[in-house]
mmCIF file of the N, C-alpha and C atoms, coordinates in Angstrom:
data_MODEL
# 
_entry.id   MODEL 
# 
loop_
_atom_site.group_PDB 
_atom_site.id 
_atom_site.type_symbol 
_atom_site.label_atom_id 
_atom_site.label_alt_id 
_atom_site.label_comp_id 
_atom_site.label_asym_id 
_atom_site.label_entity_id 
_atom_site.label_seq_id 
_atom_site.pdbx_PDB_ins_code 
_atom_site.Cartn_x 
_atom_site.Cartn_y 
_atom_site.Cartn_z 
_atom_site.occupancy 
_atom_site.B_iso_or_equiv 
_atom_site.pdbx_formal_charge 
_atom_site.auth_seq_id 
_atom_site.auth_comp_id 
_atom_site.auth_asym_id 
_atom_site.auth_atom_id 
_atom_site.pdbx_PDB_model_num 
ATOM 1   N N  . MET A 1 1  ? 22.867 -118.723 -30.965 1.00 0.00 ? 1  MET A N  1 
ATOM 2   C CA . MET A 1 1  ? 22.665 -119.325 -32.736 1.00 0.00 ? 1  MET A CA 1 
ATOM 3   C C  . MET A 1 1  ? 24.046 -120.397 -32.313 1.00 0.00 ? 1  MET A C  1 
ATOM 4   N N  . THR A 1 2  ? 23.705 -121.188 -33.221 1.00 0.00 ? 2  THR A N  1 
ATOM 5   C CA . THR A 1 2  ? 24.903 -122.452 -33.586 1.00 0.00 ? 2  THR A CA 1 
ATOM 6   C C  . THR A 1 2  ? 25.516 -122.332 -35.049 1.00 0.00 ? 2  THR A C  1 
ATOM 7   N N  . LEU A 1 3  ? 26.607 -123.096 -35.377 1.00 0.00 ? 3  LEU A N  1 
ATOM 8   C CA . LEU A 1 3  ? 27.134 -123.334 -36.602 1.00 0.00 ? 3  LEU A CA 1 
ATOM 9   C C  . LEU A 1 3  ? 26.096 -123.713 -37.667 1.00 0.00 ? 3  LEU A C  1 
ATOM 10  N N  . LEU A 1 4  ? 25.042 -124.373 -37.351 1.00 0.00 ? 4  LEU A N  1 
ATOM 11  C CA . LEU A 1 4  ? 23.762 -124.433 -38.348 1.00 0.00 ? 4  LEU A CA 1 
ATOM 12  C C  . LEU A 1 4  ? 23.317 -122.879 -38.599 1.00 0.00 ? 4  LEU A C  1 
ATOM 13  N N  . ASP A 1 5  ? 23.389 -122.678 -37.882 1.00 0.00 ? 5  ASP A N  1 
ATOM 14  C CA . ASP A 1 5  ? 22.675 -121.109 -38.743 1.00 0.00 ? 5  ASP A CA 1 
ATOM 15  C C  . ASP A 1 5  ? 23.445 -120.111 -39.840 1.00 0.00 ? 5  ASP A C  1 
ATOM 16  N N  . LEU A 1 6  ? 24.856 -120.400 -40.185 1.00 0.00 ? 6  LEU A N  1 
ATOM 17  C CA . LEU A 1 6  ? 25.636 -119.966 -40.761 1.00 0.00 ? 6  LEU A CA 1 
ATOM 18  C C  . LEU A 1 6  ? 25.384 -120.477 -42.213 1.00 0.00 ? 6  LEU A C  1 
ATOM 19  N N  . LYS A 1 7  ? 25.393 -119.532 -43.269 1.00 0.00 ? 7  LYS A N  1 
ATOM 20  C CA . LYS A 1 7  ? 25.265 -119.471 -44.273 1.00 0.00 ? 7  LYS A CA 1 
ATOM 21  C C  . LYS A 1 7  ? 26.666 -119.976 -45.172 1.00 0.00 ? 7  LYS A C  1 
ATOM 22  N N  . LEU A 1 8  ? 26.405 -120.458 -45.998 1.00 0.00 ? 8  LEU A N  1 
ATOM 23  C CA . LEU A 1 8  ? 28.028 -120.841 -46.954 1.00 0.00 ? 8  LEU A CA 1 
ATOM 24  C C  . LEU A 1 8  ? 28.786 -120.004 -46.936 1.00 0.00 ? 8  LEU A C  1 
ATOM 25  N N  . GLY A 1 9  ? 29.775 -119.529 -46.655 1.00 0.00 ? 9  GLY A N  1 
ATOM 26  C CA . GLY A 1 9  ? 30.757 -118.682 -46.754 1.00 0.00 ? 9  GLY A CA 1 
ATOM 27  C C  . GLY A 1 9  ? 30.953 -117.605 -45.526 1.00 0.00 ? 9  GLY A C  1 
ATOM 28  N N  . GLN A 1 10 ? 30.187 -117.906 -44.468 1.00 0.00 ? 10 GLN A N  1 
ATOM 29  C CA . GLN A 1 10 ? 30.048 -117.336 -43.686 1.00 0.00 ? 10 GLN A CA 1 
ATOM 30  C C  . GLN A 1 10 ? 30.650 -117.759 -42.755 1.00 0.00 ? 10 GLN A C  1 
ATOM 31  N N  . SER A 1 11 ? 31.272 -117.195 -41.649 1.00 0.00 ? 11 SER A N  1 
ATOM 32  C CA . SER A 1 11 ? 32.298 -116.981 -40.356 1.00 0.00 ? 11 SER A CA 1 
ATOM 33  C C  . SER A 1 11 ? 31.830 -116.469 -39.090 1.00 0.00 ? 11 SER A C  1 
ATOM 34  N N  . ALA A 1 12 ? 32.631 -116.907 -38.330 1.00 0.00 ? 12 ALA A N  1 
ATOM 35  C CA . ALA A 1 12 ? 31.809 -116.910 -36.971 1.00 0.00 ? 12 ALA A CA 1 
ATOM 36  C C  . ALA A 1 12 ? 32.841 -116.862 -35.810 1.00 0.00 ? 12 ALA A C  1 
ATOM 37  N N  . LYS A 1 13 ? 32.777 -116.534 -34.821 1.00 0.00 ? 13 LYS A N  1 
ATOM 38  C CA . LYS A 1 13 ? 33.552 -116.799 -33.660 1.00 0.00 ? 13 LYS A CA 1 
ATOM 39  C C  . LYS A 1 13 ? 32.602 -118.294 -31.941 1.00 0.00 ? 13 LYS A C  1 
ATOM 40  N N  . VAL A 1 14 ? 33.373 -119.068 -32.236 1.00 0.00 ? 14 VAL A N  1 
ATOM 41  C CA . VAL A 1 14 ? 33.249 -119.746 -30.779 1.00 0.00 ? 14 VAL A CA 1 
ATOM 42  C C  . VAL A 1 14 ? 32.800 -119.344 -30.009 1.00 0.00 ? 14 VAL A C  1 
ATOM 43  N N  . LYS A 1 15 ? 31.586 -119.269 -29.063 1.00 0.00 ? 15 LYS A N  1 
ATOM 44  C CA . LYS A 1 15 ? 31.672 -119.176 -28.034 1.00 0.00 ? 15 LYS A CA 1 
ATOM 45  C C  . LYS A 1 15 ? 31.419 -120.104 -26.886 1.00 0.00 ? 15 LYS A C  1 
ATOM 46  N N  . GLU A 1 16 ? 30.688 -121.054 -27.284 1.00 0.00 ? 16 GLU A N  1 
ATOM 47  C CA . GLU A 1 16 ? 30.754 -122.194 -26.279 1.00 0.00 ? 16 GLU A CA 1 
ATOM 48  C C  . GLU A 1 16 ? 30.433 -123.074 -27.464 1.00 0.00 ? 16 GLU A C  1 
ATOM 49  N N  . VAL A 1 17 ? 31.205 -124.632 -26.453 1.00 0.00 ? 17 VAL A N  1 
ATOM 50  C CA . VAL A 1 17 ? 30.577 -125.759 -27.191 1.00 0.00 ? 17 VAL A CA 1 
ATOM 51  C C  . VAL A 1 17 ? 29.510 -126.701 -25.538 1.00 0.00 ? 17 VAL A C  1 
ATOM 52  N N  . LYS A 1 18 ? 28.328 -126.977 -26.229 1.00 0.00 ? 18 LYS A N  1 
ATOM 53  C CA . LYS A 1 18 ? 27.833 -127.582 -24.820 1.00 0.00 ? 18 LYS A CA 1 
ATOM 54  C C  . LYS A 1 18 ? 26.731 -128.470 -25.619 1.00 0.00 ? 18 LYS A C  1 
ATOM 55  N N  . SER A 1 19 ? 26.738 -129.671 -24.465 1.00 0.00 ? 19 SER A N  1 
ATOM 56  C CA . SER A 1 19 ? 25.516 -130.731 -25.087 1.00 0.00 ? 19 SER A CA 1 
ATOM 57  C C  . SER A 1 19 ? 25.700 -131.539 -24.102 1.00 0.00 ? 19 SER A C  1 
ATOM 58  N N  . GLU A 1 20 ? 24.638 -132.446 -24.458 1.00 0.00 ? 20 GLU A N  1 
ATOM 59  C CA . GLU A 1 20 ? 24.645 -133.206 -23.365 1.00 0.00 ? 20 GLU A CA 1 
ATOM 60  C C  . GLU A 1 20 ? 25.042 -134.517 -22.904 1.00 0.00 ? 20 GLU A C  1 
ATOM 61  N N  . ILE A 1 21 ? 25.738 -134.797 -24.130 1.00 0.00 ? 21 ILE A N  1 
ATOM 62  C CA . ILE A 1 21 ? 26.820 -135.632 -24.349 1.00 0.00 ? 21 ILE A CA 1 
ATOM 63  C C  . ILE A 1 21 ? 28.398 -135.413 -23.975 1.00 0.00 ? 21 ILE A C  1 
ATOM 64  N N  . GLU A 1 22 ? 28.916 -135.283 -23.184 1.00 0.00 ? 22 GLU A N  1 
ATOM 65  C CA . GLU A 1 22 ? 30.038 -135.133 -22.605 1.00 0.00 ? 22 GLU A CA 1 
ATOM 66  C C  . GLU A 1 22 ? 31.313 -135.275 -23.369 1.00 0.00 ? 22 GLU A C  1 
ATOM 67  N N  . THR A 1 23 ? 31.625 -136.705 -24.108 1.00 0.00 ? 23 THR A N  1 
ATOM 68  C CA . THR A 1 23 ? 32.526 -137.156 -24.793 1.00 0.00 ? 23 THR A CA 1 
ATOM 69  C C  . THR A 1 23 ? 32.143 -135.930 -26.482 1.00 0.00 ? 23 THR A C  1 
ATOM 70  N N  . LEU A 1 24 ? 30.978 -135.811 -26.533 1.00 0.00 ? 24 LEU A N  1 
ATOM 71  C CA . LEU A 1 24 ? 31.165 -135.089 -27.742 1.00 0.00 ? 24 LEU A CA 1 
ATOM 72  C C  . LEU A 1 24 ? 31.566 -133.801 -27.570 1.00 0.00 ? 24 LEU A C  1 
ATOM 73  N N  . CYS A 1 25 ? 31.283 -133.026 -26.893 1.00 0.00 ? 25 CYS A N  1 
ATOM 74  C CA . CYS A 1 25 ? 32.219 -131.412 -26.508 1.00 0.00 ? 25 CYS A CA 1 
ATOM 75  C C  . CYS A 1 25 ? 33.384 -131.578 -26.247 1.00 0.00 ? 25 CYS A C  1 
ATOM 76  N N  . ARG A 1 26 ? 34.271 -132.566 -25.721 1.00 0.00 ? 26 ARG A N  1 
ATOM 77  C CA . ARG A 1 26 ? 35.349 -133.276 -25.645 1.00 0.00 ? 26 ARG A CA 1 
ATOM 78  C C  . ARG A 1 26 ? 36.131 -132.744 -26.984 1.00 0.00 ? 26 ARG A C  1 
ATOM 79  N N  . GLU A 1 27 ? 35.513 -134.329 -27.778 1.00 0.00 ? 27 GLU A N  1 
ATOM 80  C CA . GLU A 1 27 ? 36.019 -134.643 -28.829 1.00 0.00 ? 27 GLU A CA 1 
ATOM 81  C C  . GLU A 1 27 ? 35.901 -132.831 -29.697 1.00 0.00 ? 27 GLU A C  1 
ATOM 82  N N  . LEU A 1 28 ? 35.196 -131.905 -29.963 1.00 0.00 ? 28 LEU A N  1 
ATOM 83  C CA . LEU A 1 28 ? 34.780 -131.126 -30.811 1.00 0.00 ? 28 LEU A CA 1 
ATOM 84  C C  . LEU A 1 28 ? 35.772 -129.835 -30.217 1.00 0.00 ? 28 LEU A C  1 
ATOM 85  N N  . GLN A 1 29 ? 35.903 -129.874 -29.034 1.00 0.00 ? 29 GLN A N  1 
ATOM 86  C CA . GLN A 1 29 ? 37.595 -128.819 -28.362 1.00 0.00 ? 29 GLN A CA 1 
ATOM 87  C C  . GLN A 1 29 ? 38.709 -129.350 -28.928 1.00 0.00 ? 29 GLN A C  1 
ATOM 88  N N  . GLU A 1 30 ? 38.663 -131.054 -28.630 1.00 0.00 ? 30 GLU A N  1 
ATOM 89  C CA . GLU A 1 30 ? 39.809 -131.175 -29.173 1.00 0.00 ? 30 GLU A CA 1 
ATOM 90  C C  . GLU A 1 30 ? 39.947 -131.140 -30.794 1.00 0.00 ? 30 GLU A C  1 
ATOM 91  N N  . LEU A 1 31 ? 39.594 -131.358 -31.453 1.00 0.00 ? 31 LEU A N  1 
ATOM 92  C CA . LEU A 1 31 ? 39.317 -130.791 -32.738 1.00 0.00 ? 31 LEU A CA 1 
ATOM 93  C C  . LEU A 1 31 ? 39.524 -129.686 -32.949 1.00 0.00 ? 31 LEU A C  1 
ATOM 94  N N  . GLY A 1 32 ? 39.398 -128.826 -32.111 1.00 0.00 ? 32 GLY A N  1 
ATOM 95  C CA . GLY A 1 32 ? 40.106 -126.880 -32.232 1.00 0.00 ? 32 GLY A CA 1 
ATOM 96  C C  . GLY A 1 32 ? 38.696 -125.723 -32.177 1.00 0.00 ? 32 GLY A C  1 
ATOM 97  N N  . PHE A 1 33 ? 37.579 -126.390 -32.245 1.00 0.00 ? 33 PHE A N  1 
ATOM 98  C CA . PHE A 1 33 ? 36.298 -125.497 -31.852 1.00 0.00 ? 33 PHE A CA 1 
ATOM 99  C C  . PHE A 1 33 ? 36.014 -125.428 -30.444 1.00 0.00 ? 33 PHE A C  1 
ATOM 100 N N  . THR A 1 34 ? 36.901 -124.116 -30.325 1.00 0.00 ? 34 THR A N  1 
ATOM 101 C CA . THR A 1 34 ? 36.872 -123.876 -28.460 1.00 0.00 ? 34 THR A CA 1 
ATOM 102 C C  . THR A 1 34 ? 36.728 -122.258 -28.878 1.00 0.00 ? 34 THR A C  1 
ATOM 103 N N  . PRO A 1 35 ? 36.716 -121.584 -27.599 1.00 0.00 ? 35 PRO A N  1 
ATOM 104 C CA . PRO A 1 35 ? 36.007 -120.123 -27.481 1.00 0.00 ? 35 PRO A CA 1 
ATOM 105 C C  . PRO A 1 35 ? 37.166 -119.568 -27.598 1.00 0.00 ? 35 PRO A C  1 
ATOM 106 N N  . GLY A 1 36 ? 36.231 -118.570 -28.524 1.00 0.00 ? 36 GLY A N  1 
ATOM 107 C CA . GLY A 1 36 ? 37.389 -117.784 -29.551 1.00 0.00 ? 36 GLY A CA 1 
ATOM 108 C C  . GLY A 1 36 ? 37.918 -118.014 -31.198 1.00 0.00 ? 36 GLY A C  1 
ATOM 109 N N  . THR A 1 37 ? 37.920 -119.304 -31.350 1.00 0.00 ? 37 THR A N  1 
ATOM 110 C CA . THR A 1 37 ? 38.276 -119.388 -32.494 1.00 0.00 ? 37 THR A CA 1 
ATOM 111 C C  . THR A 1 37 ? 37.546 -119.439 -33.622 1.00 0.00 ? 37 THR A C  1 
ATOM 112 N N  . GLU A 1 38 ? 37.726 -119.117 -34.851 1.00 0.00 ? 38 GLU A N  1 
ATOM 113 C CA . GLU A 1 38 ? 37.034 -117.998 -36.035 1.00 0.00 ? 38 GLU A CA 1 
ATOM 114 C C  . GLU A 1 38 ? 37.005 -119.689 -36.725 1.00 0.00 ? 38 GLU A C  1 
ATOM 115 N N  . VAL A 1 39 ? 35.039 -119.497 -37.597 1.00 0.00 ? 39 VAL A N  1 
ATOM 116 C CA . VAL A 1 39 ? 35.005 -121.005 -38.129 1.00 0.00 ? 39 VAL A CA 1 
ATOM 117 C C  . VAL A 1 39 ? 34.212 -120.880 -39.119 1.00 0.00 ? 39 VAL A C  1 
ATOM 118 N N  . SER A 1 40 ? 34.599 -121.009 -40.606 1.00 0.00 ? 40 SER A N  1 
ATOM 119 C CA . SER A 1 40 ? 34.066 -120.721 -41.326 1.00 0.00 ? 40 SER A CA 1 
ATOM 120 C C  . SER A 1 40 ? 33.244 -122.180 -42.087 1.00 0.00 ? 40 SER A C  1 
ATOM 121 N N  . LEU A 1 41 ? 31.708 -121.772 -42.666 1.00 0.00 ? 41 LEU A N  1 
ATOM 122 C CA . LEU A 1 41 ? 31.442 -122.727 -43.801 1.00 0.00 ? 41 LEU A CA 1 
ATOM 123 C C  . LEU A 1 41 ? 31.223 -122.898 -44.805 1.00 0.00 ? 41 LEU A C  1 
ATOM 124 N N  . ILE A 1 42 ? 32.387 -123.710 -45.683 1.00 0.00 ? 42 ILE A N  1 
ATOM 125 C CA . ILE A 1 42 ? 32.630 -123.855 -46.694 1.00 0.00 ? 42 ILE A CA 1 
ATOM 126 C C  . ILE A 1 42 ? 32.017 -124.508 -48.012 1.00 0.00 ? 42 ILE A C  1 
ATOM 127 N N  . SER A 1 43 ? 30.782 -125.910 -46.916 1.00 0.00 ? 43 SER A N  1 
ATOM 128 C CA . SER A 1 43 ? 30.606 -126.933 -48.069 1.00 0.00 ? 43 SER A CA 1 
ATOM 129 C C  . SER A 1 43 ? 28.966 -127.374 -47.034 1.00 0.00 ? 43 SER A C  1 
ATOM 130 N N  . LYS A 1 44 ? 28.341 -127.364 -47.870 1.00 0.00 ? 44 LYS A N  1 
ATOM 131 C CA . LYS A 1 44 ? 27.043 -128.458 -47.720 1.00 0.00 ? 44 LYS A CA 1 
ATOM 132 C C  . LYS A 1 44 ? 26.716 -129.922 -48.110 1.00 0.00 ? 44 LYS A C  1 
ATOM 133 N N  . GLY A 1 45 ? 26.600 -130.879 -47.616 1.00 0.00 ? 45 GLY A N  1 
ATOM 134 C CA . GLY A 1 45 ? 26.230 -131.932 -48.632 1.00 0.00 ? 45 GLY A CA 1 
ATOM 135 C C  . GLY A 1 45 ? 24.881 -131.906 -49.126 1.00 0.00 ? 45 GLY A C  1 
ATOM 136 N N  . LEU A 1 46 ? 24.613 -132.787 -49.566 1.00 0.00 ? 46 LEU A N  1 
ATOM 137 C CA . LEU A 1 46 ? 23.163 -132.913 -50.827 1.00 0.00 ? 46 LEU A CA 1 
ATOM 138 C C  . LEU A 1 46 ? 22.133 -132.358 -49.966 1.00 0.00 ? 46 LEU A C  1 
ATOM 139 N N  . PHE A 1 47 ? 21.895 -133.203 -48.914 1.00 0.00 ? 47 PHE A N  1 
ATOM 140 C CA . PHE A 1 47 ? 21.133 -132.720 -47.795 1.00 0.00 ? 47 PHE A CA 1 
ATOM 141 C C  . PHE A 1 47 ? 20.991 -131.850 -46.567 1.00 0.00 ? 47 PHE A C  1 
ATOM 142 N N  . GLY A 1 48 ? 22.107 -131.415 -47.038 1.00 0.00 ? 48 GLY A N  1 
ATOM 143 C CA . GLY A 1 48 ? 22.660 -130.210 -45.731 1.00 0.00 ? 48 GLY A CA 1 
ATOM 144 C C  . GLY A 1 48 ? 22.989 -131.128 -44.534 1.00 0.00 ? 48 GLY A C  1 
ATOM 145 N N  . ASN A 1 49 ? 23.602 -132.423 -44.774 1.00 0.00 ? 49 ASN A N  1 
ATOM 146 C CA . ASN A 1 49 ? 24.468 -133.276 -44.246 1.00 0.00 ? 49 ASN A CA 1 
ATOM 147 C C  . ASN A 1 49 ? 25.704 -134.049 -45.003 1.00 0.00 ? 49 ASN A C  1 
ATOM 148 N N  . PRO A 1 50 ? 26.661 -133.745 -44.693 1.00 0.00 ? 50 PRO A N  1 
ATOM 149 C CA . PRO A 1 50 ? 27.536 -133.127 -43.542 1.00 0.00 ? 50 PRO A CA 1 
ATOM 150 C C  . PRO A 1 50 ? 27.534 -131.721 -43.453 1.00 0.00 ? 50 PRO A C  1 
ATOM 151 N N  . LEU A 1 51 ? 28.139 -131.246 -42.890 1.00 0.00 ? 51 LEU A N  1 
ATOM 152 C CA . LEU A 1 51 ? 28.618 -129.444 -42.705 1.00 0.00 ? 51 LEU A CA 1 
ATOM 153 C C  . LEU A 1 51 ? 30.092 -129.593 -43.329 1.00 0.00 ? 51 LEU A C  1 
ATOM 154 N N  . ALA A 1 52 ? 31.040 -128.479 -44.111 1.00 0.00 ? 52 ALA A N  1 
ATOM 155 C CA . ALA A 1 52 ? 31.894 -128.721 -43.847 1.00 0.00 ? 52 ALA A CA 1 
ATOM 156 C C  . ALA A 1 52 ? 32.948 -127.694 -43.611 1.00 0.00 ? 52 ALA A C  1 
ATOM 157 N N  . PHE A 1 53 ? 33.333 -127.646 -42.479 1.00 0.00 ? 53 PHE A N  1 
ATOM 158 C CA . PHE A 1 53 ? 34.070 -125.960 -41.951 1.00 0.00 ? 53 PHE A CA 1 
ATOM 159 C C  . PHE A 1 53 ? 35.310 -126.008 -42.038 1.00 0.00 ? 53 PHE A C  1 
ATOM 160 N N  . LYS A 1 54 ? 35.571 -124.882 -41.712 1.00 0.00 ? 54 LYS A N  1 
ATOM 161 C CA . LYS A 1 54 ? 37.047 -124.880 -41.588 1.00 0.00 ? 54 LYS A CA 1 
ATOM 162 C C  . LYS A 1 54 ? 37.325 -123.841 -40.342 1.00 0.00 ? 54 LYS A C  1 
ATOM 163 N N  . VAL A 1 55 ? 38.793 -124.402 -40.007 1.00 0.00 ? 55 VAL A N  1 
ATOM 164 C CA . VAL A 1 55 ? 39.042 -124.145 -38.750 1.00 0.00 ? 55 VAL A CA 1 
ATOM 165 C C  . VAL A 1 55 ? 40.614 -124.508 -38.164 1.00 0.00 ? 55 VAL A C  1 
ATOM 166 N N  . ARG A 1 56 ? 41.018 -123.439 -38.145 1.00 0.00 ? 56 ARG A N  1 
ATOM 167 C CA . ARG A 1 56 ? 42.859 -123.586 -37.929 1.00 0.00 ? 56 ARG A CA 1 
ATOM 168 C C  . ARG A 1 56 ? 43.262 -123.992 -39.111 1.00 0.00 ? 56 ARG A C  1 
ATOM 169 N N  . GLY A 1 57 ? 43.377 -123.239 -39.931 1.00 0.00 ? 57 GLY A N  1 
ATOM 170 C CA . GLY A 1 57 ? 43.653 -123.837 -42.007 1.00 0.00 ? 57 GLY A CA 1 
ATOM 171 C C  . GLY A 1 57 ? 42.859 -125.440 -41.676 1.00 0.00 ? 57 GLY A C  1 
ATOM 172 N N  . THR A 1 58 ? 42.644 -126.137 -41.308 1.00 0.00 ? 58 THR A N  1 
ATOM 173 C CA . THR A 1 58 ? 41.875 -127.432 -41.630 1.00 0.00 ? 58 THR A CA 1 
ATOM 174 C C  . THR A 1 58 ? 40.566 -127.702 -41.763 1.00 0.00 ? 58 THR A C  1 
ATOM 175 N N  . VAL A 1 59 ? 40.051 -128.395 -42.250 1.00 0.00 ? 59 VAL A N  1 
ATOM 176 C CA . VAL A 1 59 ? 38.494 -128.648 -43.221 1.00 0.00 ? 59 VAL A CA 1 
ATOM 177 C C  . VAL A 1 59 ? 38.313 -129.960 -42.369 1.00 0.00 ? 59 VAL A C  1 
ATOM 178 N N  . PHE A 1 60 ? 37.086 -129.532 -41.468 1.00 0.00 ? 60 PHE A N  1 
ATOM 179 C CA . PHE A 1 60 ? 36.022 -131.051 -40.806 1.00 0.00 ? 60 PHE A CA 1 
ATOM 180 C C  . PHE A 1 60 ? 35.043 -131.124 -41.549 1.00 0.00 ? 60 PHE A C  1 
ATOM 181 N N  . ALA A 1 61 ? 34.515 -132.140 -41.371 1.00 0.00 ? 61 ALA A N  1 
ATOM 182 C CA . ALA A 1 61 ? 33.028 -132.634 -41.602 1.00 0.00 ? 61 ALA A CA 1 
ATOM 183 C C  . ALA A 1 61 ? 32.000 -132.763 -40.390 1.00 0.00 ? 61 ALA A C  1 
ATOM 184 N N  . LEU A 1 62 ? 31.013 -132.175 -40.144 1.00 0.00 ? 62 LEU A N  1 
ATOM 185 C CA . LEU A 1 62 ? 30.389 -132.289 -39.285 1.00 0.00 ? 62 LEU A CA 1 
ATOM 186 C C  . LEU A 1 62 ? 28.680 -132.968 -39.148 1.00 0.00 ? 62 LEU A C  1 
ATOM 187 N N  . ARG A 1 63 ? 28.174 -133.545 -38.460 1.00 0.00 ? 63 ARG A N  1 
ATOM 188 C CA . ARG A 1 63 ? 26.996 -133.910 -38.977 1.00 0.00 ? 63 ARG A CA 1 
ATOM 189 C C  . ARG A 1 63 ? 26.277 -133.075 -38.314 1.00 0.00 ? 63 ARG A C  1 
ATOM 190 N N  . LYS A 1 64 ? 25.122 -132.706 -38.560 1.00 0.00 ? 64 LYS A N  1 
ATOM 191 C CA . LYS A 1 64 ? 24.401 -131.337 -38.162 1.00 0.00 ? 64 LYS A CA 1 
ATOM 192 C C  . LYS A 1 64 ? 24.011 -131.573 -36.768 1.00 0.00 ? 64 LYS A C  1 
ATOM 193 N N  . HIS A 1 65 ? 23.838 -132.557 -35.865 1.00 0.00 ? 65 HIS A N  1 
ATOM 194 C CA . HIS A 1 65 ? 23.421 -132.711 -34.391 1.00 0.00 ? 65 HIS A CA 1 
ATOM 195 C C  . HIS A 1 65 ? 25.144 -132.698 -33.775 1.00 0.00 ? 65 HIS A C  1 
ATOM 196 N N  . GLU A 1 66 ? 25.879 -132.764 -34.606 1.00 0.00 ? 66 GLU A N  1 
ATOM 197 C CA . GLU A 1 66 ? 27.361 -132.028 -33.961 1.00 0.00 ? 66 GLU A CA 1 
ATOM 198 C C  . GLU A 1 66 ? 27.657 -130.328 -34.131 1.00 0.00 ? 66 GLU A C  1 
ATOM 199 N N  . ALA A 1 67 ? 27.247 -129.902 -35.223 1.00 0.00 ? 67 ALA A N  1 
ATOM 200 C CA . ALA A 1 67 ? 27.385 -128.420 -35.430 1.00 0.00 ? 67 ALA A CA 1 
ATOM 201 C C  . ALA A 1 67 ? 26.581 -127.806 -34.281 1.00 0.00 ? 67 ALA A C  1 
ATOM 202 N N  . GLU A 1 68 ? 25.387 -128.202 -33.988 1.00 0.00 ? 68 GLU A N  1 
ATOM 203 C CA . GLU A 1 68 ? 23.879 -127.706 -33.250 1.00 0.00 ? 68 GLU A CA 1 
ATOM 204 C C  . GLU A 1 68 ? 24.840 -127.572 -31.727 1.00 0.00 ? 68 GLU A C  1 
ATOM 205 N N  . ALA A 1 69 ? 26.219 -128.114 -30.992 1.00 0.00 ? 69 ALA A N  1 
ATOM 206 C CA . ALA A 1 69 ? 26.770 -128.594 -30.006 1.00 0.00 ? 69 ALA A CA 1 
ATOM 207 C C  . ALA A 1 69 ? 27.507 -127.230 -30.010 1.00 0.00 ? 69 ALA A C  1 
ATOM 208 N N  . ILE A 1 70 ? 27.919 -126.632 -31.088 1.00 0.00 ? 70 ILE A N  1 
ATOM 209 C CA . ILE A 1 70 ? 28.685 -125.304 -30.777 1.00 0.00 ? 70 ILE A CA 1 
ATOM 210 C C  . ILE A 1 70 ? 28.123 -123.982 -31.531 1.00 0.00 ? 70 ILE A C  1 
ATOM 211 N N  . GLN A 1 71 ? 28.304 -123.360 -30.253 1.00 0.00 ? 71 GLN A N  1 
ATOM 212 C CA . GLN A 1 71 ? 27.323 -122.227 -30.473 1.00 0.00 ? 71 GLN A CA 1 
ATOM 213 C C  . GLN A 1 71 ? 28.643 -121.065 -30.575 1.00 0.00 ? 71 GLN A C  1 
ATOM 214 N N  . ILE A 1 72 ? 27.449 -120.149 -31.072 1.00 0.00 ? 72 ILE A N  1 
ATOM 215 C CA . ILE A 1 72 ? 28.455 -118.833 -32.076 1.00 0.00 ? 72 ILE A CA 1 
ATOM 216 C C  . ILE A 1 72 ? 27.637 -117.149 -31.528 1.00 0.00 ? 72 ILE A C  1 
# 
């Protein structure tokens, strides 16, 4: 499962950040999407893009391809 599978209001813990784009993985981890961190989906854009996630008290907007790189 990835963050794309969460429904509004749901939370899950990050298992791993995995993508063929190494810089994307590093950037997501620097934002706080690290293994064991709880993430909540709090909002979706009009057509499902972007997605707003709350991580460690901060809200981040991610595009679908970014959310898909975060395994839960």
